[in-house]
Every structure is written in structure tokens, then in C-alpha cells.
Rosetta silent file (secondary structure, phi, psi, omega in degrees, C-alpha in Angstrom):
SEQUENCE: XXXXXXXXXXXXXXXXXXXXXXXXXXXXXXXXXXXXXXXXXXXXXXXXXXXXXXXXXXXXXXXXXXXXXXXXXXXXXXXXXXXXXXXXXXXX
SCORE:     score description
SCORE:     0.000 S_00000001
   1 L     0.000  -39.278 -178.781   39.082   -8.943   45.305 S_00000001
   2 H   -68.807  -23.108  179.603   38.275  -12.608   44.705 S_00000001
   3 H   -70.829  -17.569 -178.741   34.547  -11.720   44.530 S_00000001
   4 H   -74.180  -32.642  171.997   35.145   -9.735   41.339 S_00000001
   5 E   -94.838  111.522 -174.141   36.013  -12.907   39.404 S_00000001
   6 E   -71.812  -53.548  178.440   32.896  -15.016   39.784 S_00000001
   7 E  -169.791  155.896  173.878   34.132  -18.309   38.313 S_00000001
   8 E   -76.164  151.694  178.634   36.131  -19.773   35.425 S_00000001
   9 L   -99.792  116.102 -178.915   34.170  -21.020   32.428 S_00000001
  10 L  -117.394   92.539  175.820   35.008  -24.653   31.671 S_00000001
  11 L  -122.731  176.976  177.714   33.301  -25.821   28.498 S_00000001
  12 H   -59.218  -42.768 -179.336   34.571  -27.798   25.516 S_00000001
  13 H   -66.271  -41.378 -178.789   35.337  -24.586   23.654 S_00000001
  14 H   -68.988  -32.967  176.498   37.159  -23.003   26.589 S_00000001
  15 H   -67.353  -38.255  175.422   39.302  -26.129   27.091 S_00000001
  16 H   -63.280  -39.587  178.343   40.285  -25.980   23.397 S_00000001
  17 H   -64.468  -37.162  178.329   41.221  -22.301   23.839 S_00000001
  18 H   -65.208  -44.628 -176.336   43.410  -23.203   26.814 S_00000001
  19 H   -71.318  -38.941 -173.643   45.196  -25.958   24.903 S_00000001
  20 H   -92.130  -44.595 -172.239   45.698  -24.131   21.608 S_00000001
  21 H  -114.715   -1.270 -178.349   45.961  -20.393   22.390 S_00000001
  22 L    58.847   44.331  178.933   46.587  -20.320   26.179 S_00000001
  23 E  -112.787  133.016 -179.392   43.396  -18.283   26.683 S_00000001
  24 E  -114.535  142.235 -178.176   41.299  -18.592   29.845 S_00000001
  25 E  -111.282  133.518  178.974   37.647  -17.566   30.171 S_00000001
  26 E  -133.853  145.793  166.880   36.174  -16.064   33.344 S_00000001
  27 E   -91.313  125.263 -174.934   32.816  -14.599   34.316 S_00000001
  28 E  -124.353  170.160  176.630   33.594  -11.303   36.040 S_00000001
  29 L   -62.995  133.928 -175.377   31.731   -8.420   37.637 S_00000001
  30 L   -65.220  -16.319 -178.356   30.186   -6.284   34.845 S_00000001
  31 L   -83.205  -10.598 -177.598   31.616   -3.058   36.291 S_00000001
  32 L   -73.673  143.619  175.123   35.248   -4.112   35.783 S_00000001
  33 L   -98.564  171.004 -179.466   37.265   -2.596   32.954 S_00000001
  34 H   -61.485  -44.388  177.690   39.956   -4.372   30.925 S_00000001
  35 H   -63.196  -34.911  177.740   42.887   -2.829   32.857 S_00000001
  36 H   -67.574  -40.446  177.951   41.241   -3.812   36.145 S_00000001
  37 H   -64.289  -42.392  178.168   40.715   -7.401   34.922 S_00000001
  38 H   -58.898  -49.478 -179.045   44.365   -7.553   33.779 S_00000001
  39 H   -64.728  -37.660 -179.784   45.651   -6.347   37.162 S_00000001
  40 H   -66.033  -45.486  179.878   43.314   -8.685   39.044 S_00000001
  41 H   -67.317  -40.315  179.527   44.362  -11.815   37.112 S_00000001
  42 H   -64.544  -38.701 -178.725   48.048  -10.931   37.367 S_00000001
  43 H   -77.467  -36.180 -177.605   47.840  -10.440   41.129 S_00000001
  44 H   -74.390  -43.411 -173.065   45.640  -13.478   41.871 S_00000001
  45 H  -105.131  -10.114  178.603   47.367  -16.065   39.676 S_00000001
  46 L    66.326   40.892 -179.944   50.863  -14.578   39.313 S_00000001
  47 L  -121.470  164.457  176.235   50.945  -14.742   35.495 S_00000001
  48 L   -94.756  118.080 -178.920   51.783  -12.259   32.736 S_00000001
  49 E   -90.030  124.591  179.048   48.618  -11.216   30.889 S_00000001
  50 E   -89.586  -39.002 -177.496   49.146  -10.422   27.207 S_00000001
  51 E  -152.604  152.930  175.520   45.571   -9.465   26.247 S_00000001
  52 E  -131.177  123.319  174.249   42.072   -9.148   27.692 S_00000001
  53 E  -117.050  139.917 -178.897   38.935   -9.431   25.553 S_00000001
  54 E  -131.891  156.319  170.002   35.475   -8.956   27.051 S_00000001
  55 E  -156.650  156.730  179.766   31.869   -9.271   25.991 S_00000001
  56 L  -115.663  104.540  179.969   28.458   -9.143   27.643 S_00000001
  57 L   -62.632  157.241  179.898   26.168  -11.968   26.472 S_00000001
  58 L   -63.379  150.908 -178.775   22.458  -11.174   26.069 S_00000001
  59 L   -71.654  132.597 -179.359   20.295  -11.413   29.168 S_00000001
  60 L   -87.365  132.459 -178.710   18.433  -14.728   29.479 S_00000001
  61 E   -85.200  143.082  175.886   14.696  -14.476   30.113 S_00000001
  62 E  -130.135  143.017 -179.651   12.964  -16.514   32.821 S_00000001
  63 E  -120.815  136.327  173.870    9.235  -16.969   33.348 S_00000001
  64 E  -130.916   94.705 -176.100    7.469  -17.812   36.611 S_00000001
  65 L    67.917 -122.142 -179.335    3.754  -18.107   35.901 S_00000001
  66 L   -87.848   -7.278 -175.232    2.527  -14.784   34.566 S_00000001
  67 E   -96.295  134.244  177.647    5.693  -12.929   35.545 S_00000001
  68 E  -111.376  129.578  178.732    8.601  -12.497   33.166 S_00000001
  69 E  -136.641 -165.236 -179.236   12.013  -11.723   34.568 S_00000001
  70 E  -146.935  156.723  174.568   15.624  -12.193   33.705 S_00000001
  71 L   -75.425  156.945 -179.717   18.815  -13.689   35.015 S_00000001
  72 L   -63.992  148.888  177.673   21.454  -11.242   36.263 S_00000001
  73 L   -75.597  152.903  175.233   23.845   -9.710   33.723 S_00000001
  74 L  -148.515  166.907  178.320   27.503  -10.666   33.724 S_00000001
  75 E  -117.962  136.334  177.370   30.615   -9.948   31.724 S_00000001
  76 E  -106.070  129.150 -178.886   32.775  -12.691   30.218 S_00000001
  77 E  -113.854  133.927  174.296   36.499  -12.064   29.967 S_00000001
  78 E  -110.152  113.746 -173.357   38.905  -14.003   27.739 S_00000001
  79 E  -108.177  123.112  176.278   42.416  -13.593   29.142 S_00000001
  80 E   -98.478  126.918  179.472   45.478  -14.502   27.056 S_00000001
  81 E  -115.397  170.614 -178.005   48.594  -15.287   29.079 S_00000001
  82 L   -62.150  150.516 -173.530   52.212  -15.964   28.105 S_00000001
  83 L   -58.447  -39.360 -173.943   52.932  -19.332   26.432 S_00000001
  84 L   -82.560   -2.593 -176.409   55.153  -20.749   29.174 S_00000001
  85 L  -107.662  154.861  179.352   52.674  -19.974   31.983 S_00000001
  86 L  -136.129  156.798  172.819   49.593  -21.841   33.206 S_00000001
  87 L  -115.217  126.920  178.414   46.701  -21.173   35.587 S_00000001
  88 L   -83.311  104.747 -177.674   45.656  -24.017   37.882 S_00000001
  89 L   -89.392  -37.087 -178.362   41.830  -23.962   37.687 S_00000001
  90 L  -108.750  137.814  176.358   41.005  -27.318   39.284 S_00000001
  91 L   -68.554  148.598 -177.067   42.538  -28.584   42.531 S_00000001
  92 L   -90.554    0.000    0.000   44.613  -31.707   42.154 S_00000001
């Protein structure tokens, strides 16, 4: 189950979303649906999920000599949780 959420996204924009709107960003397995992501976050972190938004960024191209390939696809999920709840992303 933990393999389905690859890692949290911690950038300047995502930290602002956490502070202002209580929204957390995760890279998840592309096969997951919104209800599955909601159930997974609620069971793993023990929080109440209000909304789940997802998008699939464009595939990034990589070149190795004459060969052109691409990085693997992923899905990014933006999870909104209740105001009084928090998710501990970094160990203390």
C-alpha cells in the first residue's frame, strides 16, 4: 500500500499550499483513481480528506547519444485535508 504513494512533493509552492490551504502534494502511481487516493491517504495518515485533485504532467524527454527516451510517467495528487489536521512529512 505504501508503494502506491511514491513520495511527497516539497517545493516552495507546495509549502505555501500547506500553510495557506492545508493542501498536500504527492506523486502517486498513475493507475490510482481519486477515490483510491482518498482512501489510501486517510488510512495511512489518519486524516479526513476533503478533496483530491490530480493531474499528469507531460513526459520529460531524455537523450543518451543517438537514442531518445523518456522518464517514467507519474500522477501528481493534491490532497486537501480538514483545517485542524496535519500530516507529518518530515521526521523530527
